[in-house]
C-alpha positions in Angstrom: 92.1 -34.2 23.4 93.1 -30.7 22.4 89.7 -29.3 23.3 89.7 -31.1 26.6 93.2 -29.7 27.4 92.1 -26.2 26.4 89.0 -26.5 28.7 91.1 -27.9 31.5 93.6 -25.1 31.1 90.9 -22.5 31.0 89.4 -23.9 34.3 92.8 -23.9 35.9 93.4 -20.3 34.9 89.9 -19.3 36.2 90.6 -21.1 39.5 94.0 -19.4 39.7 92.4 -16.0 39.0 89.8 -16.5 41.6 92.4 -17.6 44.2 94.4 -14.5 43.5 91.4 -12.2 43.8 90.4 -14.0 47.1 93.9 -13.6 48.4 94.0 -9.9 47.4 90.6 -9.4 49.2 91.9 -11.2 52.3 95.0 -9.1 52.3 93.0 -5.9 52.0 90.7 -7.0 54.8 93.7 -7.9 57.0 95.2 -4.5 56.4 91.9 -2.8 57.1 91.6 -4.5 60.5 95.3 -4.6 61.3 96.6 -3.1 64.6 98.0 -0.1 62.7 94.9 0.6 60.6 93.4 2.6 63.6 96.1 5.3 63.1 95.4 5.9 59.4 94.5 9.6 58.8 91.5 9.8 56.4 90.0 12.8 54.7 86.4 13.5 55.5 86.1 16.1 52.7 88.6 18.0 50.5 89.3 21.6 51.0 92.0 23.7 49.3 92.9 27.3 49.9 95.2 28.3 47.1 98.1 25.8 47.1 97.4 24.7 50.7 95.5 21.5 51.5 93.3 22.3 54.5 91.0 19.3 54.2 89.1 18.1 57.2 90.5 14.7 58.4 89.5 12.3 61.2 92.5 13.6 63.2 91.5 17.3 62.9 87.8 16.4 63.5 88.6 14.8 66.9 90.9 17.7 67.8 87.9 20.0 67.1 85.7 17.8 69.2 88.2 17.8 72.1 88.3 21.6 72.0 84.6 22.0 72.0 84.2 19.4 74.8 86.7 21.3 76.9 85.0 24.6 76.4 81.5 23.1 76.9 82.5 21.3 80.1 84.3 24.3 81.7 81.4 26.6 80.8 78.8 24.3 82.2 80.8 23.5 85.3 81.4 27.1 86.2 78.1 28.6 85.0 76.5 28.4 88.5 79.0 29.0 91.3 77.2 27.8 94.4 78.2 27.4 98.0 77.6 23.7 97.8 79.2 22.9 94.4 77.8 20.4 92.0 79.8 17.4 90.8 80.9 19.1 87.6 82.0 22.2 89.6 84.0 20.0 92.0 85.8 18.4 89.1 86.5 21.7 87.4 87.8 23.3 90.6 89.9 20.2 91.4 91.5 20.4 87.9 92.1 24.1 88.4 93.7 23.7 91.8 95.8 20.7 90.6 97.3 22.7 87.7 97.8 25.9 89.6 99.6 24.1 92.4 101.8 22.3 89.9 102.6 25.6 88.1 103.5 27.5 91.3 105.5 24.6 92.6 107.5 24.1 89.5 107.9 27.7 88.2 107.3 29.9 91.2 105.4 33.1 91.5 106.1 33.9 87.8 104.2 30.8 86.9 100.8 32.5 87.1 101.3 34.0 83.6 101.7 30.6 82.1 98.7 29.0 83.8 96.4 29.5 80.8 98.9 27.7 78.5 99.6 24.8 80.9 95.9 24.3 81.8 94.9 24.4 78.1 97.6 21.9 77.1 96.6 19.5 79.9 92.9 19.6 79.2 93.3 19.3 75.4 95.8 16.4 75.6 93.7 14.6 78.3 90.5 14.8 76.3 92.2 13.8 73.1 93.7 10.8 74.9 90.4 9.8 76.5 88.5 10.2 73.3 90.8 7.7 71.7 89.6 5.1 74.2 86.0 5.2 72.9 85.0 2.7 70.3 85.3 3.6 66.6 87.1 6.8 67.5 90.5 8.3 66.5 93.4 9.2 68.8 94.7 12.5 67.6 97.7 12.3 69.9 98.8 9.1 68.2 100.0 11.3 65.3 103.5 12.6 65.7 102.6 15.8 63.7 100.0 16.7 66.4 102.3 15.9 69.4 105.2 17.7 67.7 103.1 20.8 67.2 102.2 20.9 70.8 105.8 20.3 71.9 107.0 23.0 69.4 104.5 25.5 70.9 105.8 24.8 74.4 109.4 25.0 73.3 109.0 28.3 71.5 107.2 29.7 74.6 110.1 28.6 76.8 112.7 30.0 74.5 111.0 33.4 74.1 110.5 33.7 77.8 114.1 32.7 78.6 115.5 35.4 76.2 113.0 38.0 77.4 113.7 37.4 81.1 117.4 36.8 81.1 118.6 38.4 77.8 120.7 36.8 75.1 123.7 36.4 77.4 121.7 35.0 80.2 119.9 32.6 77.8 123.2 31.1 76.6 124.6 31.1 80.2 121.8 28.6 81.0 123.8 26.0 79.1 127.0 26.5 81.1 126.7 25.6 84.8 128.8 27.6 87.2 132.1 26.0 88.4 132.8 24.1 85.2 136.6 24.1 84.3 137.5 26.2 81.3 138.8 23.3 79.2 135.5 21.5 79.7 133.3 24.5 79.1 132.9 24.1 75.3 131.9 20.4 75.6 129.5 21.0 78.4 127.9 23.9 76.6 127.4 21.9 73.4 125.9 19.0 75.4 123.5 21.2 77.3 122.6 23.2 74.2 121.9 20.0 72.2 119.8 18.6 75.0 117.8 21.8 75.0 117.2 21.6 71.3 115.9 18.0 71.3 113.3 18.7 74.1 110.4 19.1 71.6 111.4 15.8 70.0 111.5 14.0 73.3 108.2 15.6 74.4 106.4 14.7 71.2 107.8 11.1 70.9 107.0 10.2 74.5 103.3 11.1 74.1 103.0 9.7 70.6 104.8 6.4 71.4 102.8 5.7 74.5 99.4 6.3 72.7 100.4 4.1 69.8 101.8 1.3 71.9 98.8 1.0 74.2 96.3 1.1 71.3 98.2 -1.5 69.3 98.3 -3.9 72.3 94.6 -3.5 72.8 93.9 -4.2 69.2 96.1 -7.3 69.2 94.4 -8.7 72.4 91.0 -8.0 70.9 92.0 -10.0 67.8 92.9 -13.0 70.1 89.4 -12.8 71.6 87.8 -13.1 68.2 90.1 -15.8 67.0 89.9 -18.0 70.1 86.2 -17.8 70.4 83.9 -17.7 73.5 85.5 -20.4 75.6 89.2 -19.9 75.0 88.8 -16.2 74.5 87.9 -15.6 78.2 91.4 -15.0 79.3 92.3 -12.5 76.6 88.9 -10.8 77.3 89.8 -10.4 81.0 93.2 -9.2 80.1 91.7 -6.6 77.7 89.5 -5.3 80.4 92.5 -4.8 82.6 94.4 -3.2 79.8 91.6 -0.8 79.1 91.7 0.4 82.7 95.5 0.7 82.5 95.4 2.5 79.2 92.9 5.0 80.6 95.4 5.6 83.4 98.2 6.0 80.9 96.1 8.5 78.9 95.7 10.7 82.0 99.3 10.2 83.1 100.8 11.2 79.8 98.8 14.5 79.8 100.3 15.1 83.3 103.9 14.2 82.2 103.7 16.5 79.2 102.7 19.6 81.2 104.9 18.9 84.2 107.9 18.7 81.9 106.9 22.0 80.3 106.6 23.5 83.8 110.1 22.1 84.7 111.6 23.7 81.6 110.0 27.1 82.5 111.2 26.6 86.0 114.8 26.3 84.8 114.5 29.6 83.1 113.3 31.4 86.3 116.1 29.9 88.4 118.9 30.5 85.9 119.1 34.2 86.3 
């Protein structure tokens, strides 16, 4: 009896161990294919310069790809300027006209000097957003570090231009509208100054949150298609097709919103003096 009990106990322990391993493997597989797994930054290869980690990650790789795609597209589109433009030339010229009209309309005549910055931001964010819509890709703008860096670059540019154009006194006068009663001036100044300081945060979070939310929803809907099968998964499949089109529109819209807000901030500087 004692040997039978030992054998039964050993079998139970073996089954329990197998169940634990199976559950652990299932948990790992679930995490690997979860809605948030697509935003995981992974190293492609390690690279250290002194104490700085400059390893190439999937996020940085897709930013490099977006940069080269932008350069390649604009070079090819403008390589042959013909009287009857090609399709690529029409697209490039339309983008140029769209951005230059937006810059002039928001900033004024002084906006020409900021056209390279605004155009580069728009093209880079647009391509990063659209690259994230391709299968097995990575959305660099879904990382708050990336969007915050772009927003910080814009914020520093606005601040330097405001001080250079209006001086220190004129810069701080931006935060105190004319006609404000004296007793309300300190409170209005603090509110306006604080709203100015949080602009890079709102810029970055808006772009980051929209990219994450849309991709998570697409992943969840795709999971329903697989779970429900061919017959019952028809409705989620149709919804996912609609969502892909909508998310593509959001990817373009968010690039536009980012740069139009930067133009609006620069326009405030030109009108404040």
